C-alpha angles and dihedrals in degrees: 000000000000126000138054101256119134125227094191112134110250129175129190113217117198125189098213093193098056104012101243115155130204135170122216115203136177127212092029117160107247114200118196123183111259094007135093115262115265133189127234146121123307136187111207124191109229102184137260134294128198111256111247126235097220141020113279096017114144111234132188135217117284111249115250115259 
């Protein structure tokens, strides 16, 4: 199969009340000091966006406090 596309399952999780974002991925390489790499699921915090006031509004990332 040619190409560089990935078929790894990935989900974007959005907290619509406060704007927190996470990604959930399967088959992620998990490196641990002193151990052989393994593969598993991971939830990774991506940051926070400002909740919008209407559908389709472009919003930016919330500044760090």
